[in-house]
mmCIF file as gemmi writes it, N, C-alpha and C atoms, coordinates in Angstrom:
data_model
loop_
_atom_site.group_PDB
_atom_site.id
_atom_site.type_symbol
_atom_site.label_atom_id
_atom_site.label_alt_id
_atom_site.label_comp_id
_atom_site.label_asym_id
_atom_site.label_entity_id
_atom_site.label_seq_id
_atom_site.pdbx_PDB_ins_code
_atom_site.Cartn_x
_atom_site.Cartn_y
_atom_site.Cartn_z
_atom_site.occupancy
_atom_site.B_iso_or_equiv
_atom_site.pdbx_formal_charge
_atom_site.auth_seq_id
_atom_site.auth_asym_id
_atom_site.pdbx_PDB_model_num
ATOM 1 N N . MET Axp A 1 ? -69.474 -65.074 75.47 1 0 ? 1 A 1
ATOM 2 C CA . MET Axp A 1 ? -68.286 -65.418 74.718 1 0 ? 1 A 1
ATOM 3 C C . MET Axp A 1 ? -67.976 -64.239 73.807 1 0 ? 1 A 1
ATOM 4 N N . PRO Axp A 2 ? -66.919 -63.491 74.092 1 0 ? 2 A 1
ATOM 5 C CA . PRO Axp A 2 ? -66.579 -62.352 73.254 1 0 ? 2 A 1
ATOM 6 C C . PRO Axp A 2 ? -65.966 -62.782 71.926 1 0 ? 2 A 1
ATOM 7 N N . ALA Axp A 3 ? -66.385 -62.109 70.881 1 0 ? 3 A 1
ATOM 8 C CA . ALA Axp A 3 ? -65.793 -62.301 69.556 1 0 ? 3 A 1
ATOM 9 C C . ALA Axp A 3 ? -65.038 -61.034 69.194 1 0 ? 3 A 1
ATOM 10 N N . SER Axp A 4 ? -64.14 -61.145 68.241 1 0 ? 4 A 1
ATOM 11 C CA . SER Axp A 4 ? -63.328 -59.979 67.925 1 0 ? 4 A 1
ATOM 12 C C . SER Axp A 4 ? -63.167 -59.801 66.428 1 0 ? 4 A 1
ATOM 13 N N . LEU Axp A 5 ? -62.58 -58.67 66.085 1 0 ? 5 A 1
ATOM 14 C CA . LEU Axp A 5 ? -62.337 -58.362 64.681 1 0 ? 5 A 1
ATOM 15 C C . LEU Axp A 5 ? -61.159 -59.129 64.116 1 0 ? 5 A 1
ATOM 16 N N . ASP Axp A 6 ? -60.372 -59.775 64.98 1 0 ? 6 A 1
ATOM 17 C CA . ASP Axp A 6 ? -59.195 -60.489 64.481 1 0 ? 6 A 1
ATOM 18 C C . ASP Axp A 6 ? -59.493 -61.943 64.148 1 0 ? 6 A 1
ATOM 19 N N . GLY Axp A 7 ? -60.761 -62.289 64.003 1 0 ? 7 A 1
ATOM 20 C CA . GLY Axp A 7 ? -61.116 -63.636 63.597 1 0 ? 7 A 1
ATOM 21 C C . GLY Axp A 7 ? -60.985 -64.672 64.688 1 0 ? 7 A 1
ATOM 22 N N . SER Axp A 8 ? -61.2 -64.267 65.927 1 0 ? 8 A 1
ATOM 23 C CA . SER Axp A 8 ? -61.133 -65.218 67.031 1 0 ? 8 A 1
ATOM 24 C C . SER Axp A 8 ? -62.243 -64.935 68.027 1 0 ? 8 A 1
ATOM 25 N N . GLU Axp A 9 ? -62.511 -65.909 68.873 1 0 ? 9 A 1
ATOM 26 C CA . GLU Axp A 9 ? -63.414 -65.698 69.992 1 0 ? 9 A 1
ATOM 27 C C . GLU Axp A 9 ? -62.821 -66.385 71.203 1 0 ? 9 A 1
ATOM 28 N N . GLN Axp A 10 ? -63.26 -65.963 72.374 1 0 ? 10 A 1
ATOM 29 C CA . GLN Axp A 10 ? -62.705 -66.509 73.603 1 0 ? 10 A 1
ATOM 30 C C . GLN Axp A 10 ? -63.819 -67.078 74.455 1 0 ? 10 A 1
ATOM 31 N N . ALA Axp A 11 ? -63.567 -68.237 75.048 1 0 ? 11 A 1
ATOM 32 C CA . ALA Axp A 11 ? -64.503 -68.845 75.979 1 0 ? 11 A 1
ATOM 33 C C . ALA Axp A 11 ? -63.947 -68.659 77.38 1 0 ? 11 A 1
ATOM 34 N N . ARG Axp A 12 ? -64.751 -68.101 78.249 1 0 ? 12 A 1
ATOM 35 C CA . ARG Axp A 12 ? -64.337 -67.913 79.633 1 0 ? 12 A 1
ATOM 36 C C . ARG Axp A 12 ? -65.307 -68.654 80.532 1 0 ? 12 A 1
ATOM 37 N N . ILE Axp A 13 ? -64.786 -69.546 81.309 1 0 ? 13 A 1
ATOM 38 C CA . ILE Axp A 13 ? -65.582 -70.304 82.259 1 0 ? 13 A 1
ATOM 39 C C . ILE Axp A 13 ? -65.681 -69.472 83.536 1 0 ? 13 A 1
ATOM 40 N N . LEU Axp A 14 ? -66.884 -69.058 83.91 1 0 ? 14 A 1
ATOM 41 C CA . LEU Axp A 14 ? -67.046 -68.132 85.018 1 0 ? 14 A 1
ATOM 42 C C . LEU Axp A 14 ? -66.735 -68.753 86.377 1 0 ? 14 A 1
ATOM 43 N N . THR Axp A 15 ? -66.785 -70.06 86.498 1 0 ? 15 A 1
ATOM 44 C CA . THR Axp A 15 ? -66.521 -70.698 87.785 1 0 ? 15 A 1
ATOM 45 C C . THR Axp A 15 ? -65.039 -70.923 88.038 1 0 ? 15 A 1
ATOM 46 N N . SER Axp A 16 ? -64.196 -70.681 87.056 1 0 ? 16 A 1
ATOM 47 C CA . SER Axp A 16 ? -62.761 -70.907 87.226 1 0 ? 16 A 1
ATOM 48 C C . SER Axp A 16 ? -61.983 -69.867 86.435 1 0 ? 16 A 1
ATOM 49 N N . LEU Axp A 17 ? -61.043 -69.22 87.09 1 0 ? 17 A 1
ATOM 50 C CA . LEU Axp A 17 ? -60.239 -68.211 86.407 1 0 ? 17 A 1
ATOM 51 C C . LEU Axp A 17 ? -59.19 -68.828 85.494 1 0 ? 17 A 1
ATOM 52 N N . SER Axp A 18 ? -58.883 -70.11 85.665 1 0 ? 18 A 1
ATOM 53 C CA . SER Axp A 18 ? -57.829 -70.73 84.87 1 0 ? 18 A 1
ATOM 54 C C . SER Axp A 18 ? -58.337 -71.408 83.603 1 0 ? 18 A 1
ATOM 55 N N . LEU Axp A 19 ? -59.651 -71.468 83.389 1 0 ? 19 A 1
ATOM 56 C CA . LEU Axp A 19 ? -60.203 -72.14 82.211 1 0 ? 19 A 1
ATOM 57 C C . LEU Axp A 19 ? -60.657 -71.122 81.168 1 0 ? 19 A 1
ATOM 58 N N . ASN Axp A 20 ? -59.712 -70.578 80.457 1 0 ? 20 A 1
ATOM 59 C CA . ASN Axp A 20 ? -59.993 -69.647 79.36 1 0 ? 20 A 1
ATOM 60 C C . ASN Axp A 20 ? -59.457 -70.254 78.076 1 0 ? 20 A 1
ATOM 61 N N . PHE Axp A 21 ? -60.246 -70.166 77.011 1 0 ? 21 A 1
ATOM 62 C CA . PHE Axp A 21 ? -59.86 -70.739 75.729 1 0 ? 21 A 1
ATOM 63 C C . PHE Axp A 21 ? -60.001 -69.69 74.641 1 0 ? 21 A 1
ATOM 64 N N . SER Axp A 22 ? -59.148 -69.741 73.652 1 0 ? 22 A 1
ATOM 65 C CA . SER Axp A 22 ? -59.231 -68.861 72.499 1 0 ? 22 A 1
ATOM 66 C C . SER Axp A 22 ? -59.281 -69.725 71.241 1 0 ? 22 A 1
ATOM 67 N N . PHE Axp A 23 ? -60.242 -69.463 70.373 1 0 ? 23 A 1
ATOM 68 C CA . PHE Axp A 23 ? -60.425 -70.218 69.145 1 0 ? 23 A 1
ATOM 69 C C . PHE Axp A 23 ? -60.109 -69.311 67.961 1 0 ? 23 A 1
ATOM 70 N N . LYS Axp A 24 ? -59.138 -69.714 67.149 1 0 ? 24 A 1
ATOM 71 C CA . LYS Axp A 24 ? -58.827 -68.951 65.94 1 0 ? 24 A 1
ATOM 72 C C . LYS Axp A 24 ? -59.636 -69.527 64.789 1 0 ? 24 A 1
ATOM 73 N N . CYS Axp A 25 ? -60.349 -68.675 64.117 1 0 ? 25 A 1
ATOM 74 C CA . CYS Axp A 25 ? -61.156 -69.135 62.985 1 0 ? 25 A 1
ATOM 75 C C . CYS Axp A 25 ? -61.32 -67.983 62.005 1 0 ? 25 A 1
ATOM 76 N N . HIS Axp A 26 ? -61.962 -68.258 60.903 1 0 ? 26 A 1
ATOM 77 C CA . HIS Axp A 26 ? -62.222 -67.273 59.857 1 0 ? 26 A 1
ATOM 78 C C . HIS Axp A 26 ? -60.932 -66.605 59.394 1 0 ? 26 A 1
ATOM 79 N N . ARG Axp A 27 ? -59.984 -67.462 59.036 1 0 ? 27 A 1
ATOM 80 C CA . ARG Axp A 27 ? -58.694 -67.039 58.495 1 0 ? 27 A 1
ATOM 81 C C . ARG Axp A 27 ? -58.394 -67.877 57.265 1 0 ? 27 A 1
ATOM 82 N N . GLU Axp A 28 ? -57.616 -67.327 56.37 1 0 ? 28 A 1
ATOM 83 C CA . GLU Axp A 28 ? -57.193 -68.093 55.199 1 0 ? 28 A 1
ATOM 84 C C . GLU Axp A 28 ? -55.807 -67.653 54.781 1 0 ? 28 A 1
ATOM 85 N N . ASN Axp A 29 ? -55.057 -68.594 54.266 1 0 ? 29 A 1
ATOM 86 C CA . ASN Axp A 29 ? -53.74 -68.313 53.694 1 0 ? 29 A 1
ATOM 87 C C . ASN Axp A 29 ? -53.865 -68.428 52.186 1 0 ? 29 A 1
ATOM 88 N N . PRO Axp A 30 ? -53.717 -67.303 51.468 1 0 ? 30 A 1
ATOM 89 C CA . PRO Axp A 30 ? -53.835 -67.362 50.011 1 0 ? 30 A 1
ATOM 90 C C . PRO Axp A 30 ? -52.764 -68.275 49.409 1 0 ? 30 A 1
ATOM 91 N N . PRO Axp A 31 ? -53.091 -68.956 48.326 1 0 ? 31 A 1
ATOM 92 C CA . PRO Axp A 31 ? -52.1 -69.823 47.685 1 0 ? 31 A 1
ATOM 93 C C . PRO Axp A 31 ? -50.877 -69.029 47.228 1 0 ? 31 A 1
ATOM 94 N N . ASN Axp A 32 ? -49.732 -69.646 47.354 1 0 ? 32 A 1
ATOM 95 C CA . ASN Axp A 32 ? -48.45 -69.062 46.918 1 0 ? 32 A 1
ATOM 96 C C . ASN Axp A 32 ? -48.053 -67.819 47.7 1 0 ? 32 A 1
ATOM 97 N N . GLN Axp A 33 ? -48.649 -67.584 48.88 1 0 ? 33 A 1
ATOM 98 C CA . GLN Axp A 33 ? -48.274 -66.448 49.722 1 0 ? 33 A 1
ATOM 99 C C . GLN Axp A 33 ? -48.185 -66.944 51.166 1 0 ? 33 A 1
ATOM 100 N N . ARG Axp A 34 ? -47.101 -67.59 51.512 1 0 ? 34 A 1
ATOM 101 C CA . ARG Axp A 34 ? -47.004 -68.249 52.811 1 0 ? 34 A 1
ATOM 102 C C . ARG Axp A 34 ? -46.914 -67.27 53.978 1 0 ? 34 A 1
ATOM 103 N N . ASP Axp A 35 ? -46.52 -66.031 53.749 1 0 ? 35 A 1
ATOM 104 C CA . ASP Axp A 35 ? -46.389 -65.052 54.827 1 0 ? 35 A 1
ATOM 105 C C . ASP Axp A 35 ? -47.62 -64.159 54.975 1 0 ? 35 A 1
ATOM 106 N N . VAL Axp A 36 ? -48.678 -64.461 54.242 1 0 ? 36 A 1
ATOM 107 C CA . VAL Axp A 36 ? -49.887 -63.632 54.265 1 0 ? 36 A 1
ATOM 108 C C . VAL Axp A 36 ? -51.03 -64.443 54.853 1 0 ? 36 A 1
ATOM 109 N N . THR Axp A 37 ? -51.773 -63.839 55.771 1 0 ? 37 A 1
ATOM 110 C CA . THR Axp A 37 ? -52.97 -64.453 56.313 1 0 ? 37 A 1
ATOM 111 C C . THR Axp A 37 ? -54.095 -63.435 56.262 1 0 ? 37 A 1
ATOM 112 N N . ASN Axp A 38 ? -55.167 -63.774 55.588 1 0 ? 38 A 1
ATOM 113 C CA . ASN Axp A 38 ? -56.349 -62.925 55.579 1 0 ? 38 A 1
ATOM 114 C C . ASN Axp A 38 ? -57.184 -63.277 56.806 1 0 ? 38 A 1
ATOM 115 N N . VAL Axp A 39 ? -57.533 -62.273 57.601 1 0 ? 39 A 1
ATOM 116 C CA . VAL Axp A 39 ? -58.283 -62.476 58.829 1 0 ? 39 A 1
ATOM 117 C C . VAL Axp A 39 ? -59.624 -61.767 58.698 1 0 ? 39 A 1
ATOM 118 N N . TYR Axp A 40 ? -60.712 -62.486 59.052 1 0 ? 40 A 1
ATOM 119 C CA . TYR Axp A 40 ? -62.064 -61.956 58.935 1 0 ? 40 A 1
ATOM 120 C C . TYR Axp A 40 ? -62.72 -61.915 60.312 1 0 ? 40 A 1
ATOM 121 N N . SER Axp A 41 ? -63.565 -60.942 60.528 1 0 ? 41 A 1
ATOM 122 C CA . SER Axp A 41 ? -64.213 -60.792 61.83 1 0 ? 41 A 1
ATOM 123 C C . SER Axp A 41 ? -65.271 -61.867 62.051 1 0 ? 41 A 1
ATOM 124 N N . VAL Axp A 42 ? -65.521 -62.164 63.324 1 0 ? 42 A 1
ATOM 125 C CA . VAL Axp A 42 ? -66.59 -63.077 63.726 1 0 ? 42 A 1
ATOM 126 C C . VAL Axp A 42 ? -67.849 -62.224 63.887 1 0 ? 42 A 1
ATOM 127 N N . ASN Axp A 43 ? -68.906 -62.573 63.151 1 0 ? 43 A 1
ATOM 128 C CA . ASN Axp A 43 ? -70.129 -61.772 63.176 1 0 ? 43 A 1
ATOM 129 C C . ASN Axp A 43 ? -71.221 -62.354 64.052 1 0 ? 43 A 1
ATOM 130 N N . ALA Axp A 44 ? -71.228 -63.66 64.273 1 0 ? 44 A 1
ATOM 131 C CA . ALA Axp A 44 ? -72.292 -64.288 65.064 1 0 ? 44 A 1
ATOM 132 C C . ALA Axp A 44 ? -71.768 -65.545 65.733 1 0 ? 44 A 1
ATOM 133 N N . ILE Axp A 45 ? -72.297 -65.809 66.927 1 0 ? 45 A 1
ATOM 134 C CA . ILE Axp A 45 ? -71.991 -67.027 67.67 1 0 ? 45 A 1
ATOM 135 C C . ILE Axp A 45 ? -73.308 -67.636 68.108 1 0 ? 45 A 1
ATOM 136 N N . SER Axp A 46 ? -73.446 -68.946 67.918 1 0 ? 46 A 1
ATOM 137 C CA . SER Axp A 46 ? -74.675 -69.645 68.301 1 0 ? 46 A 1
ATOM 138 C C . SER Axp A 46 ? -74.31 -70.885 69.106 1 0 ? 46 A 1
ATOM 139 N N . PHE Axp A 47 ? -75.011 -71.091 70.232 1 0 ? 47 A 1
ATOM 140 C CA . PHE Axp A 47 ? -74.746 -72.219 71.119 1 0 ? 47 A 1
ATOM 141 C C . PHE Axp A 47 ? -75.825 -73.283 70.983 1 0 ? 47 A 1
ATOM 142 N N . HIS Axp A 48 ? -75.44 -74.547 71.109 1 0 ? 48 A 1
ATOM 143 C CA . HIS Axp A 48 ? -76.407 -75.647 71.142 1 0 ? 48 A 1
ATOM 144 C C . HIS Axp A 48 ? -76.657 -75.984 72.605 1 0 ? 48 A 1
ATOM 145 N N . PRO Axp A 49 ? -77.897 -75.878 73.081 1 0 ? 49 A 1
ATOM 146 C CA . PRO Axp A 49 ? -78.17 -76.039 74.51 1 0 ? 49 A 1
ATOM 147 C C . PRO Axp A 49 ? -77.974 -77.453 75.051 1 0 ? 49 A 1
ATOM 148 N N . THR Axp A 50 ? -78.111 -78.463 74.22 1 0 ? 50 A 1
ATOM 149 C CA . THR Axp A 50 ? -78.006 -79.841 74.693 1 0 ? 50 A 1
ATOM 150 C C . THR Axp A 50 ? -76.577 -80.365 74.65 1 0 ? 50 A 1
ATOM 151 N N . TYR Axp A 51 ? -75.878 -80.135 73.545 1 0 ? 51 A 1
ATOM 152 C CA . TYR Axp A 51 ? -74.559 -80.738 73.341 1 0 ? 51 A 1
ATOM 153 C C . TYR Axp A 51 ? -73.391 -79.863 73.779 1 0 ? 51 A 1
ATOM 154 N N . GLY Axp A 52 ? -73.631 -78.615 74.111 1 0 ? 52 A 1
ATOM 155 C CA . GLY Axp A 52 ? -72.556 -77.745 74.56 1 0 ? 52 A 1
ATOM 156 C C . GLY Axp A 52 ? -71.602 -77.326 73.466 1 0 ? 52 A 1
ATOM 157 N N . THR Axp A 53 ? -72.007 -77.437 72.227 1 0 ? 53 A 1
ATOM 158 C CA . THR Axp A 53 ? -71.18 -77.01 71.099 1 0 ? 53 A 1
ATOM 159 C C . THR Axp A 53 ? -71.63 -75.627 70.643 1 0 ? 53 A 1
ATOM 160 N N . PHE Axp A 54 ? -70.84 -75.016 69.791 1 0 ? 54 A 1
ATOM 161 C CA . PHE Axp A 54 ? -71.233 -73.718 69.248 1 0 ? 54 A 1
ATOM 162 C C . PHE Axp A 54 ? -70.737 -73.576 67.82 1 0 ? 54 A 1
ATOM 163 N N . SER Axp A 55 ? -71.288 -72.599 67.132 1 0 ? 55 A 1
ATOM 164 C CA . SER Axp A 55 ? -70.875 -72.306 65.765 1 0 ? 55 A 1
ATOM 165 C C . SER Axp A 55 ? -70.615 -70.813 65.653 1 0 ? 55 A 1
ATOM 166 N N . THR Axp A 56 ? -69.757 -70.453 64.707 1 0 ? 56 A 1
ATOM 167 C CA . THR Axp A 56 ? -69.48 -69.045 64.441 1 0 ? 56 A 1
ATOM 168 C C . THR Axp A 56 ? -69.71 -68.763 62.966 1 0 ? 56 A 1
ATOM 169 N N . ALA Axp A 57 ? -70.112 -67.546 62.683 1 0 ? 57 A 1
ATOM 170 C CA . ALA Axp A 57 ? -70.265 -67.073 61.303 1 0 ? 57 A 1
ATOM 171 C C . ALA Axp A 57 ? -69.354 -65.866 61.141 1 0 ? 57 A 1
ATOM 172 N N . GLY Axp A 58 ? -68.612 -65.843 60.053 1 0 ? 58 A 1
ATOM 173 C CA . GLY Axp A 58 ? -67.649 -64.765 59.856 1 0 ? 58 A 1
ATOM 174 C C . GLY Axp A 58 ? -67.941 -63.934 58.633 1 0 ? 58 A 1
ATOM 175 N N . SER Axp A 59 ? -67.244 -62.812 58.547 1 0 ? 59 A 1
ATOM 176 C CA . SER Axp A 59 ? -67.427 -61.926 57.405 1 0 ? 59 A 1
ATOM 177 C C . SER Axp A 59 ? -66.813 -62.498 56.141 1 0 ? 59 A 1
ATOM 178 N N . ASP Axp A 60 ? -66.165 -63.662 56.235 1 0 ? 60 A 1
ATOM 179 C CA . ASP Axp A 60 ? -65.667 -64.351 55.045 1 0 ? 60 A 1
ATOM 180 C C . ASP Axp A 60 ? -66.772 -65.194 54.391 1 0 ? 60 A 1
ATOM 181 N N . GLY Axp A 61 ? -67.968 -65.213 55.018 1 0 ? 61 A 1
ATOM 182 C CA . GLY Axp A 61 ? -69.107 -65.95 54.438 1 0 ? 61 A 1
ATOM 183 C C . GLY Axp A 61 ? -69.119 -67.415 54.791 1 0 ? 61 A 1
ATOM 184 N N . THR Axp A 62 ? -68.351 -67.832 55.815 1 0 ? 62 A 1
ATOM 185 C CA . THR Axp A 62 ? -68.315 -69.243 56.182 1 0 ? 62 A 1
ATOM 186 C C . THR Axp A 62 ? -68.814 -69.441 57.616 1 0 ? 62 A 1
ATOM 187 N N . PHE Axp A 63 ? -69.142 -70.705 57.938 1 0 ? 63 A 1
ATOM 188 C CA . PHE Axp A 63 ? -69.52 -71.117 59.28 1 0 ? 63 A 1
ATOM 189 C C . PHE Axp A 63 ? -68.464 -72.082 59.796 1 0 ? 63 A 1
ATOM 190 N N . HIS Axp A 64 ? -68.186 -72.009 61.083 1 0 ? 64 A 1
ATOM 191 C CA . HIS Axp A 64 ? -67.291 -72.965 61.74 1 0 ? 64 A 1
ATOM 192 C C . HIS Axp A 64 ? -68.06 -73.572 62.897 1 0 ? 64 A 1
ATOM 193 N N . PHE Axp A 65 ? -67.973 -74.902 63.014 1 0 ? 65 A 1
ATOM 194 C CA . PHE Axp A 65 ? -68.661 -75.622 64.08 1 0 ? 65 A 1
ATOM 195 C C . PHE Axp A 65 ? -67.621 -76.159 65.055 1 0 ? 65 A 1
ATOM 196 N N . TRP Axp A 66 ? -67.846 -75.975 66.345 1 0 ? 66 A 1
ATOM 197 C CA . TRP Axp A 66 ? -66.881 -76.343 67.379 1 0 ? 66 A 1
ATOM 198 C C . TRP Axp A 66 ? -67.498 -77.345 68.307 1 0 ? 66 A 1
């Protein structure tokens, strides 16, 4: 699962070319600035072997669970 500097990661299912997903995370909109979005890189991805879920850690210091 590739992660990127734009605060997203992509899931690619190797058995099917049509099953690709992109998850946007590690972003924030500062208060009173509706046209501004701070984007943080994804630094780590961890998979759960039993439940098929994953988590990401970003340079914003937060974790996201999927």
